[in-house]
LUMBATOR-583482 format. One record per atom (N, C-alpha, C): residue in three letters; x, y, z; atom name; residue number from 1. Coordinates in steps of 0.02 Angstrom, whole numbers. Layout:
REM LUMBATOR-583482
+------+--------+--------+--------+------+------+
! resn !     xx !     yy !     zz ! name ! resi !
+------+--------+--------+--------+------+------+
!  ALA !      X !      Y !      Z !   CA !  NUM !
...
+------+--------+--------+--------+------+------+
REM end
This chain:
REM LUMBATOR-583482
+------+--------+--------+--------+------+------+
! resn !     xx !     yy !     zz ! name ! resi !
+------+--------+--------+--------+------+------+
!  UNK !   -778 !   2057 !  -3486 !    N !    1 !
!  UNK !   -745 !   1993 !  -3488 !   CA !    1 !
!  UNK !   -695 !   1993 !  -3546 !    C !    1 !
!  UNK !   -644 !   1955 !  -3538 !    N !    2 !
!  UNK !   -594 !   1948 !  -3591 !   CA !    2 !
!  UNK !   -586 !   1874 !  -3608 !    C !    2 !
!  UNK !   -564 !   1861 !  -3668 !    N !    3 !
!  UNK !   -551 !   1792 !  -3688 !   CA !    3 !
!  UNK !   -501 !   1759 !  -3642 !    C !    3 !
!  UNK !   -513 !   1696 !  -3627 !    N !    4 !
!  UNK !   -462 !   1658 !  -3591 !   CA !    4 !
!  UNK !   -404 !   1646 !  -3639 !    C !    4 !
!  UNK !   -345 !   1650 !  -3614 !    N !    5 !
!  UNK !   -286 !   1637 !  -3655 !   CA !    5 !
!  UNK !   -268 !   1563 !  -3650 !    C !    5 !
!  UNK !   -225 !   1541 !  -3694 !    N !    6 !
!  UNK !   -201 !   1472 !  -3692 !   CA !    6 !
!  UNK !   -166 !   1459 !  -3626 !    C !    6 !
!  UNK !   -129 !   1507 !  -3601 !    N !    7 !
!  UNK !    -94 !   1499 !  -3538 !   CA !    7 !
!  UNK !   -144 !   1489 !  -3480 !    C !    7 !
!  UNK !   -197 !   1528 !  -3479 !    N !    8 !
!  UNK !   -248 !   1522 !  -3427 !   CA !    8 !
!  UNK !   -283 !   1454 !  -3431 !    C !    8 !
!  UNK !   -297 !   1433 !  -3491 !    N !    9 !
!  UNK !   -331 !   1369 !  -3502 !   CA !    9 !
!  UNK !   -286 !   1312 !  -3480 !    C !    9 !
!  UNK !   -223 !   1315 !  -3499 !    N !   10 !
!  UNK !   -175 !   1263 !  -3480 !   CA !   10 !
!  UNK !   -169 !   1259 !  -3404 !    C !   10 !
!  UNK !   -166 !   1316 !  -3371 !    N !   11 !
!  UNK !   -162 !   1317 !  -3298 !   CA !   11 !
!  UNK !   -225 !   1287 !  -3267 !    C !   11 !
!  UNK !   -283 !   1303 !  -3294 !    N !   12 !
!  UNK !   -346 !   1275 !  -3268 !   CA !   12 !
!  UNK !   -346 !   1199 !  -3276 !    C !   12 !
!  UNK !   -324 !   1175 !  -3333 !    N !   13 !
!  UNK !   -321 !   1102 !  -3345 !   CA !   13 !
!  UNK !   -273 !   1070 !  -3296 !    C !   13 !
!  UNK !   -215 !   1100 !  -3284 !    N !   14 !
!  UNK !   -167 !   1073 !  -3235 !   CA !   14 !
!  UNK !   -198 !   1072 !  -3165 !    C !   14 !
!  UNK !   -234 !   1124 !  -3147 !    N !   15 !
!  UNK !   -266 !   1127 !  -3081 !   CA !   15 !
!  UNK !   -320 !   1074 !  -3073 !    C !   15 !
!  UNK !   -353 !   1057 !  -3128 !    N !   16 !
!  UNK !   -407 !   1008 !  -3126 !   CA !   16 !
!  UNK !   -384 !    939 !  -3149 !    C !   16 !
!  UNK !   -319 !    927 !  -3146 !    N !   17 !
!  UNK !   -289 !    865 !  -3172 !   CA !   17 !
!  UNK !   -322 !    803 !  -3143 !    C !   17 !
!  UNK !   -333 !    801 !  -3079 !    N !   18 !
!  UNK !   -362 !    741 !  -3047 !   CA !   18 !
!  UNK !   -432 !    727 !  -3075 !    C !   18 !
!  UNK !   -472 !    779 !  -3082 !    N !   19 !
!  UNK !   -539 !    770 !  -3109 !   CA !   19 !
!  UNK !   -536 !    746 !  -3181 !    C !   19 !
!  UNK !   -496 !    779 !  -3222 !    N !   20 !
!  UNK !   -492 !    762 !  -3293 !   CA !   20 !
!  UNK !   -467 !    691 !  -3303 !    C !   20 !
!  UNK !   -412 !    674 !  -3270 !    N !   21 !
!  UNK !   -383 !    607 !  -3279 !   CA !   21 !
!  UNK !   -426 !    553 !  -3246 !    C !   21 !
!  UNK !   -470 !    571 !  -3202 !    N !   22 !
!  UNK !   -516 !    524 !  -3171 !   CA !   22 !
!  UNK !   -575 !    504 !  -3214 !    C !   22 !
!  UNK !   -583 !    538 !  -3270 !    N !   23 !
!  UNK !   -638 !    523 !  -3316 !   CA !   23 !
!  UNK !   -621 !    462 !  -3359 !    C !   23 !
!  UNK !   -672 !    424 !  -3379 !    N !   24 !
!  UNK !   -661 !    367 !  -3424 !   CA !   24 !
!  UNK !   -630 !    389 !  -3490 !    C !   24 !
!  UNK !   -652 !    446 !  -3515 !    N !   25 !
!  UNK !   -627 !    474 !  -3578 !   CA !   25 !
!  UNK !   -609 !    547 !  -3565 !    C !   25 !
!  UNK !   -550 !    559 !  -3537 !    N !   26 !
!  UNK !   -533 !    628 !  -3518 !   CA !   26 !
!  UNK !   -534 !    678 !  -3576 !    C !   26 !
!  UNK !   -521 !    655 !  -3636 !    N !   27 !
!  UNK !   -522 !    700 !  -3694 !   CA !   27 !
!  UNK !   -592 !    729 !  -3707 !    C !   27 !
!  UNK !   -644 !    694 !  -3684 !    N !   28 !
!  UNK !   -712 !    718 !  -3695 !   CA !   28 !
!  UNK !   -731 !    775 !  -3649 !    C !   28 !
!  UNK !   -692 !    788 !  -3598 !    N !   29 !
!  UNK !   -706 !    841 !  -3549 !   CA !   29 !
!  UNK !   -697 !    910 !  -3581 !    C !   29 !
!  UNK !   -661 !    914 !  -3636 !    N !   30 !
!  UNK !   -647 !    978 !  -3668 !   CA !   30 !
!  UNK !   -712 !   1015 !  -3685 !    C !   30 !
!  UNK !   -763 !    978 !  -3707 !    N !   31 !
!  UNK !   -826 !   1011 !  -3724 !   CA !   31 !
!  UNK !   -860 !   1041 !  -3663 !    C !   31 !
!  UNK !   -854 !   1007 !  -3606 !    N !   32 !
!  UNK !   -880 !   1033 !  -3543 !   CA !   32 !
!  UNK !   -848 !   1100 !  -3526 !    C !   32 !
!  UNK !   -782 !   1101 !  -3528 !    N !   33 !
!  UNK !   -745 !   1161 !  -3512 !   CA !   33 !
!  UNK !   -759 !   1217 !  -3562 !    C !   33 !
!  UNK !   -761 !   1201 !  -3626 !    N !   34 !
!  UNK !   -774 !   1251 !  -3677 !   CA !   34 !
!  UNK !   -843 !   1282 !  -3668 !    C !   34 !
!  UNK !   -892 !   1240 !  -3653 !    N !   35 !
!  UNK !   -960 !   1264 !  -3643 !   CA !   35 !
!  UNK !   -963 !   1311 !  -3583 !    C !   35 !
!  UNK !   -929 !   1292 !  -3529 !    N !   36 !
!  UNK !   -932 !   1335 !  -3469 !   CA !   36 !
!  UNK !   -891 !   1399 !  -3477 !    C !   36 !
!  UNK !   -844 !   1400 !  -3523 !    N !   37 !
!  UNK !   -804 !   1461 !  -3535 !   CA !   37 !
!  UNK !   -842 !   1514 !  -3575 !    C !   37 !
!  UNK !   -893 !   1492 !  -3612 !    N !   38 !
!  UNK !   -931 !   1539 !  -3654 !   CA !   38 !
!  UNK !   -977 !   1581 !  -3611 !    C !   38 !
!  UNK !   -979 !   1646 !  -3625 !    N !   39 !
!  UNK !  -1023 !   1690 !  -3586 !   CA !   39 !
!  UNK !  -1096 !   1676 !  -3602 !    C !   39 !
!  UNK !  -1140 !   1695 !  -3557 !    N !   40 !
!  UNK !  -1211 !   1683 !  -3565 !   CA !   40 !
!  UNK !  -1248 !   1744 !  -3594 !    C !   40 !
!  UNK !  -1226 !   1803 !  -3575 !    N !   41 !
!  UNK !  -1262 !   1864 !  -3594 !   CA !   41 !
!  UNK !  -1236 !   1892 !  -3660 !    C !   41 !
!  UNK !  -1283 !   1916 !  -3699 !    N !   42 !
!  UNK !  -1265 !   1941 !  -3766 !   CA !   42 !
!  UNK !  -1211 !   1995 !  -3764 !    C !   42 !
!  UNK !  -1215 !   2039 !  -3716 !    N !   43 !
!  UNK !  -1165 !   2093 !  -3713 !   CA !   43 !
!  UNK !  -1095 !   2064 !  -3702 !    C !   43 !
!  UNK !  -1089 !   2012 !  -3661 !    N !   44 !
!  UNK !  -1025 !   1980 !  -3649 !   CA !   44 !
!  UNK !  -1002 !   1939 !  -3709 !    C !   44 !
!  UNK !  -1050 !   1907 !  -3743 !    N !   45 !
!  UNK !  -1034 !   1869 !  -3803 !   CA !   45 !
!  UNK !  -1004 !   1916 !  -3856 !    C !   45 !
!  UNK !  -1036 !   1973 !  -3866 !    N !   46 !
!  UNK !  -1012 !   2021 !  -3915 !   CA !   46 !
!  UNK !   -942 !   2046 !  -3897 !    C !   46 !
!  UNK !   -932 !   2062 !  -3834 !    N !   47 !
!  UNK !   -867 !   2087 !  -3811 !   CA !   47 !
!  UNK !   -812 !   2035 !  -3822 !    C !   47 !
!  UNK !   -824 !   1973 !  -3802 !    N !   48 !
!  UNK !   -773 !   1922 !  -3810 !   CA !   48 !
!  UNK !   -761 !   1906 !  -3884 !    C !   48 !
!  UNK !   -815 !   1901 !  -3922 !    N !   49 !
!  UNK !   -809 !   1885 !  -3993 !   CA !   49 !
!  UNK !   -768 !   1938 !  -4029 !    C !   49 !
!  UNK !   -777 !   2000 !  -4008 !    N !   50 !
!  UNK !   -739 !   2056 !  -4039 !   CA !   50 !
!  UNK !   -665 !   2047 !  -4028 !    C !   50 !
!  UNK !   -645 !   2012 !  -3975 !    N !   51 !
!  UNK !   -574 !   2001 !  -3960 !   CA !   51 !
!  UNK !   -546 !   1937 !  -3993 !    C !   51 !
!  UNK !   -589 !   1898 !  -4025 !    N !   52 !
!  UNK !   -566 !   1836 !  -4057 !   CA !   52 !
!  UNK !   -515 !   1850 !  -4111 !    C !   52 !
!  UNK !   -462 !   1810 !  -4114 !    N !   53 !
!  UNK !   -417 !   1816 !  -4171 !   CA !   53 !
!  UNK !   -454 !   1801 !  -4236 !    C !   53 !
!  UNK !   -434 !   1831 !  -4289 !    N !   54 !
!  UNK !   -468 !   1826 !  -4354 !   CA !   54 !
!  UNK !   -480 !   1753 !  -4375 !    C !   54 !
!  UNK !   -432 !   1709 !  -4363 !    N !   55 !
!  UNK !   -438 !   1640 !  -4386 !   CA !   55 !
!  UNK !   -494 !   1601 !  -4349 !    C !   55 !
!  UNK !   -520 !   1628 !  -4295 !    N !   56 !
!  UNK !   -574 !   1595 !  -4259 !   CA !   56 !
!  UNK !   -642 !   1627 !  -4272 !    C !   56 !
!  UNK !   -644 !   1680 !  -4310 !    N !   57 !
!  UNK !   -707 !   1714 !  -4326 !   CA !   57 !
!  UNK !   -744 !   1677 !  -4382 !    C !   57 !
!  UNK !   -809 !   1675 !  -4375 !    N !   58 !
!  UNK !   -853 !   1646 !  -4426 !   CA !   58 !
!  UNK !   -841 !   1572 !  -4438 !    C !   58 !
!  UNK !   -818 !   1536 !  -4387 !    N !   59 !
!  UNK !   -809 !   1464 !  -4392 !   CA !   59 !
!  UNK !   -876 !   1427 !  -4384 !    C !   59 !
!  UNK !   -928 !   1463 !  -4362 !    N !   60 !
!  UNK !   -993 !   1432 !  -4351 !   CA !   60 !
!  UNK !  -1018 !   1396 !  -4414 !    C !   60 !
!  UNK !   -998 !   1420 !  -4473 !    N !   61 !
!  UNK !  -1022 !   1390 !  -4535 !   CA !   61 !
!  UNK !   -999 !   1318 !  -4543 !    C !   61 !
!  UNK !   -947 !   1298 !  -4506 !    N !   62 !
!  UNK !   -923 !   1229 !  -4508 !   CA !   62 !
!  UNK !   -965 !   1183 !  -4465 !    C !   62 !
!  UNK !  -1008 !   1212 !  -4422 !    N !   63 !
!  UNK !  -1045 !   1171 !  -4374 !   CA !   63 !
!  UNK !  -1120 !   1168 !  -4387 !    C !   63 !
!  UNK !  -1148 !   1219 !  -4418 !    N !   64 !
!  UNK !  -1221 !   1221 !  -4422 !   CA !   64 !
!  UNK !  -1245 !   1229 !  -4494 !    C !   64 !
!  UNK !  -1304 !   1204 !  -4506 !    N !   65 !
!  UNK !  -1336 !   1212 !  -4572 !   CA !   65 !
!  UNK !  -1389 !   1265 !  -4571 !    C !   65 !
!  UNK !  -1424 !   1272 !  -4515 !    N !   66 !
!  UNK !  -1478 !   1320 !  -4509 !   CA !   66 !
!  UNK !  -1455 !   1377 !  -4464 !    C !   66 !
!  UNK !  -1462 !   1437 !  -4488 !    N !   67 !
!  UNK !  -1441 !   1496 !  -4450 !   CA !   67 !
!  UNK !  -1491 !   1513 !  -4396 !    C !   67 !
!  UNK !  -1468 !   1528 !  -4335 !    N !   68 !
!  UNK !  -1513 !   1551 !  -4282 !   CA !   68 !
!  UNK !  -1538 !   1621 !  -4296 !    C !   68 !
!  UNK !  -1585 !   1643 !  -4255 !    N !   69 !
!  UNK !  -1615 !   1709 !  -4265 !   CA !   69 !
!  UNK !  -1569 !   1766 !  -4247 !    C !   69 !
!  UNK !  -1523 !   1756 !  -4200 !    N !   70 !
!  UNK !  -1482 !   1811 !  -4175 !   CA !   70 !
!  UNK !  -1409 !   1800 !  -4194 !    C !   70 !
!  UNK !  -1377 !   1854 !  -4214 !    N !   71 !
!  UNK !  -1305 !   1852 !  -4231 !   CA !   71 !
!  UNK !  -1264 !   1832 !  -4170 !    C !   71 !
!  UNK !  -1287 !   1850 !  -4111 !    N !   72 !
!  UNK !  -1250 !   1833 !  -4050 !   CA !   72 !
!  UNK !  -1245 !   1757 !  -4041 !    C !   72 !
!  UNK !  -1295 !   1720 !  -4064 !    N !   73 !
!  UNK !  -1291 !   1648 !  -4059 !   CA !   73 !
!  UNK !  -1236 !   1620 !  -4104 !    C !   73 !
!  UNK !  -1226 !   1651 !  -4162 !    N !   74 !
!  UNK !  -1171 !   1631 !  -4206 !   CA !   74 !
!  UNK !  -1104 !   1648 !  -4174 !    C !   74 !
!  UNK !  -1101 !   1706 !  -4143 !    N !   75 !
!  UNK !  -1040 !   1727 !  -4109 !   CA !   75 !
!  UNK !  -1023 !   1678 !  -4053 !    C !   75 !
!  UNK !  -1074 !   1654 !  -4017 !    N !   76 !
!  UNK !  -1062 !   1608 !  -3962 !   CA !   76 !
!  UNK !  -1034 !   1541 !  -3989 !    C !   76 !
!  UNK !  -1056 !   1520 !  -4046 !    N !   77 !
!  UNK !  -1029 !   1459 !  -4076 !   CA !   77 !
!  UNK !   -955 !   1468 !  -4092 !    C !   77 !
!  UNK !   -938 !   1526 !  -4119 !    N !   78 !
!  UNK !   -867 !   1541 !  -4132 !   CA !   78 !
!  UNK !   -827 !   1539 !  -4068 !    C !   78 !
!  UNK !   -853 !   1567 !  -4015 !    N !   79 !
!  UNK !   -818 !   1567 !  -3950 !   CA !   79 !
!  UNK !   -811 !   1495 !  -3924 !    C !   79 !
!  UNK !   -863 !   1456 !  -3931 !    N !   80 !
!  UNK !   -860 !   1386 !  -3909 !   CA !   80 !
!  UNK !   -804 !   1349 !  -3947 !    C !   80 !
!  UNK !   -801 !   1358 !  -4012 !    N !   81 !
!  UNK !   -750 !   1324 !  -4052 !   CA !   81 !
!  UNK !   -679 !   1347 !  -4033 !    C !   81 !
!  UNK !   -672 !   1410 !  -4019 !    N !   82 !
!  UNK !   -607 !   1437 !  -3996 !   CA !   82 !
!  UNK !   -587 !   1403 !  -3932 !    C !   82 !
!  UNK !   -632 !   1403 !  -3883 !    N !   83 !
!  UNK !   -616 !   1373 !  -3818 !   CA !   83 !
!  UNK !   -607 !   1297 !  -3824 !    C !   83 !
!  UNK !   -648 !   1265 !  -3864 !    N !   84 !
!  UNK !   -641 !   1192 !  -3873 !   CA !   84 !
!  UNK !   -573 !   1175 !  -3901 !    C !   84 !
!  UNK !   -550 !   1213 !  -3949 !    N !   85 !
!  UNK !   -484 !   1201 !  -3979 !   CA !   85 !
!  UNK !   -429 !   1205 !  -3926 !    C !   85 !
!  UNK !   -430 !   1256 !  -3884 !    N !   86 !
!  UNK !   -379 !   1265 !  -3834 !   CA !   86 !
!  UNK !   -384 !   1214 !  -3777 !    C !   86 !
!  UNK !   -445 !   1200 !  -3754 !    N !   87 !
!  UNK !   -454 !   1151 !  -3701 !   CA !   87 !
!  UNK !   -434 !   1081 !  -3726 !    C !   87 !
!  UNK !   -452 !   1064 !  -3788 !    N !   88 !
!  UNK !   -434 !    999 !  -3816 !   CA !   88 !
!  UNK !   -358 !    991 !  -3818 !    C !   88 !
!  UNK !   -324 !   1043 !  -3841 !    N !   89 !
!  UNK !   -251 !   1041 !  -3844 !   CA !   89 !
!  UNK !   -219 !   1035 !  -3776 !    C !   89 !
!  UNK !   -245 !   1073 !  -3728 !    N !   90 !
!  UNK !   -217 !   1072 !  -3660 !   CA !   90 !
!  UNK !   -229 !   1003 !  -3627 !    C !   90 !
!  UNK !   -287 !    975 !  -3638 !    N !   91 !
!  UNK !   -302 !    910 !  -3609 !   CA !   91 !
!  UNK !   -261 !    855 !  -3643 !    C !   91 !
!  UNK !   -253 !    859 !  -3708 !    N !   92 !
!  UNK !   -211 !    811 !  -3744 !   CA !   92 !
!  UNK !   -139 !    814 !  -3719 !    C !   92 !
!  UNK !   -114 !    874 !  -3707 !    N !   93 !
!  UNK !    -47 !    882 !  -3679 !   CA !   93 !
!  UNK !    -41 !    852 !  -3610 !    C !   93 !
!  UNK !    -92 !    862 !  -3569 !    N !   94 !
!  UNK !    -93 !    833 !  -3502 !   CA !   94 !
!  UNK !    -92 !    757 !  -3505 !    C !   94 !
!  UNK !   -133 !    728 !  -3547 !    N !   95 !
!  UNK !   -136 !    655 !  -3554 !   CA !   95 !
!  UNK !    -69 !    629 !  -3578 !    C !   95 !
!  UNK !    -39 !    663 !  -3626 !    N !   96 !
!  UNK !     26 !    642 !  -3652 !   CA !   96 !
!  UNK !     80 !    644 !  -3598 !    C !   96 !
!  UNK !     83 !    698 !  -3559 !    N !   97 !
!  UNK !    132 !    704 !  -3506 !   CA !   97 !
!  UNK !    122 !    650 !  -3453 !    C !   97 !
!  UNK !     61 !    636 !  -3436 !    N !   98 !
!  UNK !     46 !    585 !  -3386 !   CA !   98 !
!  UNK !     65 !    515 !  -3411 !    C !   98 !
!  UNK !     53 !    502 !  -3474 !    N !   99 !
!  UNK !     71 !    435 !  -3500 !   CA !   99 !
!  UNK !    147 !    427 !  -3505 !    C !   99 !
!  UNK !    183 !    481 !  -3517 !    N !  100 !
!  UNK !    257 !    479 !  -3519 !   CA !  100 !
!  UNK !    285 !    466 !  -3449 !    C !  100 !
!  UNK !    253 !    495 !  -3399 !    N !  101 !
!  UNK !    276 !    486 !  -3330 !   CA !  101 !
!  UNK !    265 !    414 !  -3307 !    C !  101 !
!  UNK !    211 !    383 !  -3330 !    N !  102 !
!  UNK !    195 !    315 !  -3311 !   CA !  102 !
!  UNK !    243 !    266 !  -3345 !    C !  102 !
!  UNK !    262 !    282 !  -3407 !    N !  103 !
!  UNK !    305 !    237 !  -3446 !   CA !  103 !
!  UNK !    375 !    237 !  -3424 !    C !  103 !
+------+--------+--------+--------+------+------+
REM end
């Protein structure tokens, strides 16, 4: 598996526009998408985390106080934060474009 790129995430958000904009709080859907983008298996977590840009590595320390037993769980948090950042931005852009079209 490879990391989703911003372009892929933006395309996915555009494809799911009706679902996202149909939510009471569309900006909250980013966590759903980020969670589903994260791999489940440790081997895939390690592979994707290894491809993370440096600025997204070791961000887990901003979210947790107690360290889990496995390093892979920390890696998965980093991946979640990476995806959440991109999905949040893509969804915010979608909301902004839609509100401009309405105005």
